[in-house]
C-alpha positions as CSV (number, residue, x, y, z in Angstrom):
1,M,-41.9,-121.7,49.0
2,S,-38.7,-120.4,47.2
3,E,-38.7,-117.1,45.4
4,L,-40.8,-117.1,42.3
5,S,-39.1,-116.8,38.9
6,R,-39.7,-113.8,36.7
7,E,-42.3,-115.5,34.5
8,R,-44.3,-116.8,37.5
9,R,-44.3,-113.3,39.1
10,N,-45.5,-111.8,35.8
11,L,-48.3,-114.4,35.5
12,L,-49.7,-113.6,38.9
13,Q,-49.3,-109.9,38.2
14,A,-51.2,-110.2,34.8
15,I,-54.0,-112.1,36.6
16,K,-54.3,-109.3,39.2
17,K,-54.4,-106.6,36.5
18,S,-56.8,-108.5,34.1
19,E,-60.2,-107.0,33.5
20,R,-61.7,-110.4,33.6
21,D,-62.2,-112.3,37.0
22,W,-59.5,-114.9,36.2
23,T,-58.1,-117.3,38.7
24,L,-55.3,-119.9,38.5
25,A,-58.0,-122.6,38.5
26,S,-60.2,-120.9,35.8
27,L,-57.2,-120.2,33.6
28,S,-56.1,-123.9,34.0
29,R,-59.5,-125.1,32.9
30,A,-59.5,-122.6,30.0
31,L,-56.3,-124.3,28.9
32,G,-58.0,-127.7,28.9
33,R,-56.0,-128.7,32.0
34,N,-57.1,-129.8,35.4
35,A,-57.9,-127.0,37.9
36,A,-54.7,-127.4,39.8
37,Y,-52.3,-127.2,36.8
38,L,-51.2,-123.5,37.2
39,Q,-51.3,-123.7,41.0
40,Q,-48.7,-126.5,40.8
41,Y,-46.7,-124.6,38.2
42,I,-46.5,-121.6,40.6
43,Q,-46.1,-123.3,43.9
44,R,-44.5,-126.7,43.1
45,Q,-42.5,-125.6,39.9
46,S,-44.3,-128.4,38.0
47,P,-44.1,-128.2,35.1
48,R,-40.8,-126.4,35.3
49,R,-41.8,-124.3,32.2
50,L,-45.0,-123.8,30.4
51,P,-45.4,-125.5,27.0
52,E,-45.2,-122.9,24.3
53,A,-48.8,-123.4,23.3
54,D,-50.0,-122.8,26.9
55,R,-47.8,-119.7,27.2
56,H,-49.3,-118.2,24.1
57,A,-52.9,-119.0,25.1
58,L,-52.4,-117.5,28.6
59,A,-50.9,-114.4,27.0
60,N,-54.0,-114.0,24.8
61,M,-56.4,-114.5,27.7
62,L,-54.6,-112.1,29.9
63,S,-53.8,-109.6,27.1
64,V,-50.0,-109.5,27.8
65,D,-47.0,-110.2,25.5
66,Q,-46.1,-113.8,25.6
67,T,-42.5,-112.9,26.3
68,E,-43.6,-111.8,29.7
69,L,-44.3,-115.5,30.5
70,R,-41.1,-116.9,29.0
71,P,-38.2,-118.1,31.3
72,E,-35.4,-115.8,31.7
73,S,-33.0,-118.6,30.4
74,D,-34.6,-118.2,26.9
75,F,-33.5,-114.5,26.6
76,A,-29.9,-115.5,27.1
77,L,-29.9,-116.9,23.7
78,A,-32.0,-114.2,22.0
79,D,-29.1,-112.6,20.3
80,V,-27.5,-115.8,19.1
81,E,-28.0,-116.9,15.5
82,T,-30.5,-119.7,15.4
83,D,-28.4,-121.8,13.0
84,I,-25.6,-121.9,15.7
85,I,-27.8,-122.9,18.7
86,V,-29.9,-126.1,18.7
87,T,-32.6,-126.7,21.3
88,I,-33.2,-130.2,22.5
89,P,-36.3,-130.9,24.6
90,Y,-35.7,-132.3,28.1
91,F,-38.3,-134.5,29.8
92,D,-38.3,-135.1,33.6
93,V,-40.2,-138.4,33.4
94,E,-40.4,-138.7,37.2
95,T,-43.0,-136.1,37.1
96,A,-45.0,-137.8,34.4
97,A,-47.6,-139.4,36.7
98,G,-47.6,-142.8,35.1
99,A,-47.4,-141.6,31.5
100,A,-43.6,-141.5,31.2
101,S,-43.4,-143.8,28.3
102,F,-45.3,-141.5,26.0
103,I,-42.8,-138.7,26.4
104,D,-44.0,-136.2,23.8
105,D,-47.7,-136.7,25.0
106,T,-46.8,-135.6,28.5
107,N,-46.4,-131.8,28.6
108,E,-46.4,-131.9,32.4
109,A,-43.1,-133.8,32.1
110,R,-41.4,-131.1,30.0
111,G,-38.5,-129.5,31.8
112,T,-36.1,-126.9,30.8
113,D,-34.8,-127.4,27.3
114,W,-31.1,-127.9,26.7
115,H,-29.2,-125.8,24.2
116,F,-26.3,-127.2,22.1
117,V,-23.9,-125.5,19.7
118,K,-24.8,-127.1,16.5
119,H,-21.4,-128.1,15.3
120,V,-20.8,-129.9,18.6
121,L,-24.2,-131.7,18.2
122,D,-23.1,-132.6,14.7
123,Q,-20.3,-134.8,16.2
124,I,-23.1,-137.1,17.6
125,P,-24.5,-139.4,15.0
126,H,-28.2,-139.0,14.7
127,N,-31.2,-139.0,12.4
128,G,-32.3,-135.5,12.6
129,I,-32.5,-132.9,15.4
130,S,-36.3,-133.0,15.5
131,S,-36.1,-136.6,16.7
132,L,-33.9,-136.0,19.7
133,R,-35.0,-135.9,23.3
134,L,-33.3,-135.9,26.7
135,I,-34.3,-137.7,29.8
136,K,-32.7,-138.5,33.2
137,V,-31.7,-142.1,34.2
138,R,-33.1,-143.4,37.4
139,G,-31.8,-146.6,39.2
140,D,-28.6,-148.6,38.8
141,S,-29.7,-151.4,36.5
142,M,-27.4,-150.0,33.7
143,S,-24.5,-149.4,36.0
144,P,-21.6,-148.9,35.3
145,T,-22.4,-147.8,31.8
146,L,-25.2,-145.5,32.9
147,E,-25.6,-144.3,36.5
148,D,-28.5,-142.9,38.5
149,G,-28.8,-139.2,37.5
150,D,-27.2,-139.4,34.1
151,V,-28.9,-137.5,31.4
152,I,-29.2,-139.4,28.2
153,M,-30.0,-138.3,24.6
154,I,-32.5,-140.5,22.7
155,D,-32.8,-140.7,19.0
156,G,-36.5,-141.3,18.4
157,A,-36.0,-142.0,14.8
158,Q,-34.4,-145.3,15.8
159,N,-37.5,-146.7,17.4
160,T,-38.4,-149.5,15.1
161,Q,-37.6,-153.2,14.8
162,I,-35.7,-152.6,11.7
163,S,-33.4,-150.1,13.6
164,L,-33.1,-152.8,16.3
165,K,-32.0,-155.5,13.7
166,K,-29.4,-153.2,12.2
167,A,-27.9,-152.2,15.7
168,Q,-28.0,-155.3,17.8
169,H,-26.9,-154.9,21.4
170,G,-27.6,-151.1,21.4
171,I,-29.1,-149.3,24.5
172,Y,-32.7,-148.2,24.1
173,V,-35.4,-146.5,26.0
174,L,-38.5,-148.6,25.8
175,D,-41.8,-149.3,27.4
176,D,-41.7,-153.1,28.4
177,G,-45.3,-153.3,29.4
178,H,-44.6,-152.4,32.9
179,G,-43.0,-148.9,32.5
180,L,-40.3,-146.9,31.0
181,V,-36.8,-148.6,31.2
182,V,-33.3,-148.1,29.7
183,K,-31.9,-151.4,28.6
184,R,-29.8,-153.3,26.0
185,L,-31.9,-155.1,23.5
186,E,-30.9,-158.1,21.6
187,L,-33.3,-159.3,18.8
188,L,-33.9,-163.1,18.9
189,G,-34.5,-164.2,15.3
190,D,-34.3,-162.7,11.9
191,D,-38.1,-162.1,11.1
192,V,-38.7,-158.8,12.7
193,S,-42.3,-158.8,11.4
194,A,-43.3,-162.0,13.1
195,Q,-45.5,-161.6,16.1
196,D,-43.7,-164.4,17.9
197,T,-40.3,-162.7,17.5
198,R,-38.8,-161.9,20.9
199,V,-36.3,-159.6,22.3
200,R,-33.9,-160.2,25.1
201,I,-33.9,-157.2,27.5
202,V,-30.5,-157.0,29.3
203,S,-29.2,-154.8,32.1
204,D,-25.5,-154.0,32.4
205,N,-25.6,-154.5,36.2
206,A,-25.2,-158.2,36.7
207,N,-27.6,-158.1,39.7
208,Y,-30.5,-157.7,37.4
209,V,-31.7,-160.9,35.5
210,P,-32.3,-160.6,31.8
211,Y,-35.8,-161.2,30.5
212,R,-37.7,-161.6,27.3
213,R,-40.7,-160.1,25.6
214,H,-42.6,-160.6,22.4
215,I,-41.6,-157.7,20.1
216,A,-45.2,-156.8,19.6
217,D,-45.5,-156.3,23.4
218,I,-42.9,-153.5,23.7
219,R,-42.8,-150.0,22.5
220,I,-39.3,-148.7,21.6
221,I,-39.1,-144.9,22.4
222,G,-35.6,-144.6,20.8
223,R,-31.9,-145.5,20.9
224,V,-29.5,-143.9,23.4
225,I,-26.8,-142.1,21.5
226,W,-25.2,-139.8,24.1
227,M,-25.1,-139.2,27.8
228,S,-24.0,-136.4,30.3
229,R,-22.7,-137.1,33.8
230,S,-21.6,-134.9,36.6
231,V,-18.3,-135.7,38.2
232,I,-18.9,-133.8,41.3
């Protein structure tokens, strides 16, 4: 196991010093999680960071300041004005254990948040900072537009059939009934409220065959509005 991060070391130390007979398993259950939750957090780095609610709850149970359980990366921005820096949640959906399509409902998929300078983020058209999420692309179905490992920003406010109608041929993250996918969507027909209306789901990689779904059978998570790619 690699060297533990500051917040993980502090958590183990707080348990050791606690007047109550806490264990990782008992604390996990007290959080409403499965017994292995904190053990995996310590040993397997999953989740990569504790959700804020869990961090505060643990701090209360262990009688420590919640800042002791915060990642060191958070403190690097402590002296920066909050109106300059914007935080966007990042979700590692590979760790979501089958619940990847419900991004915000899957705390275990929450990775380390990304931070943007606000005036830079303002250059990306979106419908509100609170609706933005980041996830990583897996697979080559959208190559060459999106490659395996690219990080994409999703605007969750653009998750309705109306948004789809106004932005035909956009790239969306959706649950197609079989899992989370990143595809182009083409609305077939004008009546977005009709249950028999279909969408054509298209990959940019010609090796993948387009397919169709009834619009009522898919769940649009949001529209892809930005991507980040390493050139190394």
